[in-house]
N, C-alpha and C positions, 0 to 999 in steps of 0.2 A: 078386702084386706084392710085392717085398721091402720090408718096412716100414723097413728100415735106410736106404733111399735116398730116402724120400718126405718132402718138406718142402712145406708149404703157406704161401703168402703171401696176405694179405688186405689190399687197399687199402680204407680206410674213408673214406667221405664221409658227409655228413649224411643223404642219402636212399638211397644205394646202396652195395653192396659188390662189389668185383671180386676173385674168387678165382682164384689161379694155383697149379699143382702142378708141382713139380720132382721128377724129370726128364721127366715125360710131356708137359709143355707144355700140359696141359689148362687151360682158362680159361673162366670163366662169370661172369655177373652175377646178383645177387639184391638184394632190398631190405633196407635197414638198419632193420628193425623187428622187434619181438618175435615176431610171428606167423610170420616167415620163419626164425627161428633153429632150431626143432626139425628141420625138413627139411634145413637146411644141416648141422646136427650129424650127422644120420644119414648124409648123403652123405660127410662127412669121416671118420666112423668106419669106413665101408666101405673107405676108402683106407689105414687104419691108419698115419697119418703119425707120423714121429718127433717132429715139432714143427710148430706153427702160429705163424707170425710176423706180428704186428700192430704197426703204428706207433702210438705214443701221439698221439692227435689230440684233445686236450682232453677232451670228454665223449662224443664220438660212438662211440668204441671200447669204452666201459666196459660197456654192456649186452651187447654181443656177447661180450666176453671172459668175463663171468660166465656166460653161457649155455653157451659151449663148455666152460669149465672144469667146470661142473656136469654136463655130459654125459660127463666123463671124458677130455677131450682135453687135451693138453699145450700150453698157450698161453704165448707169450713176448711181452711188450710191450717194444718196442725204441725207442731214441731216433731220431727222424727225421733229425737231423743226421748221425749215424753211418751211417745207411742211404744218405743222399745221397753221403757220402764214399766209401762202398763202390761205389755206382753209378758215380761218376766214375772210380775206380780201375779198374773193369771196362770202361770206355769206353762206358757207357750214358748218353749225355748227353741224349738225347731224354726227354721226360717226358709220359706219358699214364697213365691209371688202370691200364690193362692192363700197361704196362711196369713201373709201380711195383709191382704185385702180383708180377710175375715176379722183379723185383729182390729183393723181400722173401723169396721162396722161395729164391733163390740165396744170399742173405745167410745164411739159416738153414742151408743145406747147407754153406756154406763155413766159417762161424764157429761153428756149433752153440751159440748162446747158451743159457745155463741159464734155464729158466723160473722166474719169481718167483710167489709166491702172488698170485692175483687178488683184489682187495678185494671183499667181499660188499657188498650194498646198505647194510647198517647201518654198516659201516666207512666206506663212501664218503660217507654222510650226515654222519658226524662230521667227516670231513676237509673237507667243504664248509662246515660251520659254522666250523671253524678258519680256513679260507681267507677266509670272509666277514668274520670278526672282524678279520683282518689288513688287509683292504681298508678297513674302517671306521676302524681306528686311523690308517691313512695319510691318510684323508680328514680326520680330526680334527686331525692335525698340520698339514695344509695349511691348514685353516681358521684354526688358531691363528696360523700365520705371517702370515696376511693381516690380522690385527687391528692390526699396528703401523702407526701413522701415518695411519690412516683416520679419516673423520668419525665422530661419535658414532652417527649413524643406521646407517652400514655396520657399525660395531663391534657395535651391538645385534643386527643381523641375524646377524652371525657368531657371537655368543654363543648365540643361539637355536639355530642349526645345531649348535653344539658340544654343547649340552644334549641335543638330540635324538640325536646320535651317541653320547653317553655312555649314554643310556637304552638304545639298541639294543645297545651293546657289553655292558652289564650283562645284558641279556636273553640274549644269545648265550652269555655265560659260564655262566649258569644252565643253559641247554639242553645245553651241552657237558659240564658237570659231571654233570648228570643221566644223560646217555648213557654217560659213562665210569664211572659207579657200577655198571654191570652187571657180573655175575660174570666175564665173559670178559676185562674190562679191569682189574678191581679190583686183583689181585695185582701186575701189572706196573706199574700207576700208583703203588702204594705203594712199590715198589722204586725207581723213577725219582725220585719226590718225596723219598725219604730222603737223596739225595745233596746235600750243602751246595752251594749255587749254583744248583740247579735249582728254579725257582719253579713256581707253578701253570700259567702260560702255557707255559713250556718243557715241562712234563709233557704238556700237551694236544698240543702240536706234535709231540713225539717219538713219542707213542703213535699218532698218526694219520698222520704223514708219514714215519715210519721204522718201519714194522711189522716189518721184518726184524731189529730190535734183539734180540739174544740168539740169533740163528740163524746168525750169520756169525762168522768168525774176526777177529782184530784188524786184519789187513791189508785184508780185504774190507770191513769196516764203515767204516774210514777212507777207503777209495777211494770207497765209495758216498756218503759225506757230502762228499767232495772235499777232504780234508785229508791225503791220503797224499802224501809228497814224491816228485816225479817227476824222474827223471834227465834231464840235458841234456848228454850226452857225445858226442864224435866224435873218433876217433883218440886223440891225446894230450891233446886239449882236454877239460877237466872243467868243465862249466858249473854254475851255481848251481841247486840243487834248488828246485823250485817246486811249489805246489799248484794244481790246476786242475780244473774240471768238478765233478761231483757235484750234490747237491740243494741249490740255493741257499737256499730257505726254511729248511730244516733247519740249514744252516750259519749263517745269520743268527741263528736262535734260539740255537744253541749258542755263537755268538760273544758274545752278551749274557750268557749263562749263565756263560761262562768269565771275563768281567770280574768277576762276583761270586765265582766259585770261587777266583780267585787272591787273594782277600781272606779268604774264610771257609772254604775247604776246605783243611785242612793239607797233604795230599799234593800237591795241585795247586799250592798256594802255594809249597811248598818246591821243586817242580820248576821253576816259573816263575822263582823267585829264583835258582836254580842257573844257569839259562841266562843270565839278565841279568848275574849276577856273572862268568860266563864270557865276557862281551863280546858276546853276541847282541843284536841290536836288539830293542826291546821288542815290536814287532809280530811278529817272527819267534818270539820266546818265547811270545807269546800264542797264535799259531796252533799251535805245538807243544803248548801246554797244552790247547788245544781238542781236538787229536787224542787226548791222554792222557785227557781227560774222556770222550769218546765211547767209547774203548776200555774205560774203567772201567765205564761204564754198560752196555755190551754184555756184559761179563763178569759183572756183577751179575745182569742179567736171565737170562743163560745158566745161572747157578748158583742162581737162584731165592732170592736172599738180599738183604736190605737192606744199606745202607752201614754200614761201621764204619771205624775208623782203620786196620785191617788191610787193605791194598790187595789185592784178589783177583788171582789170576793171570789174564792175558788168555786169552780162549777161543781 
């Protein structure tokens, strides 16, 4: 079998996997549990696939992706929305697990997406801690907003909940910092934290939710975060450039960091002020500054050096 033509799509559910192979149309089912992964990996290795396409499905795909990557298989985690759009464009409107698996295989053959590094268990655990911290912060904000105009009994209850949430958030901060002090994270954490405007929480988020930092060029990292300006032109019409897509949580973290950077980071502040003086709306100037900040971070990590007033060339 010619390995250049083989793509595998795996539809992942909580309890089972449906595996489809393009172009042979082979299809089979197996269980989504650790004990089934070695035999699945051996069967896939025999096919010598160019790529294995798996949809991001919350948590259910993660152990599978790690097991296949450990076996030496090329695994690409893709966005479910993009796969459904591809299926619609191909006229595959029906939806079953087997159809979805075949669509994933065809998606891989047609678009040949580049595989990204699969997070190992340690990296996934740290990301889970960061995500949990974000959930608790949102809960604390919601509880604080409920205190206005309520009775003293309800207010006392809210304050007890807030104290509990504060304690849990502090415990999570300690656990995250302890995990990120490991040698594999230490140098990158020091580089990211050296940039004015990037605080401890921004550092934690960037290390765990943007692991590609330093491995991409400027355009790629901006597109991954969702701050690359996208064209909207047709014929003679030239529409406004907009940003869209990308990793929302990373972008939210960097948005808050940019608010600080336009005050305390000289190159970012000068860039922002230049855009405002040129007549750009402040929000547009802020998003452009966010893009400049993430490109700067990417270049520093790529060059393995901490921040200085000398702006590094983008990777």
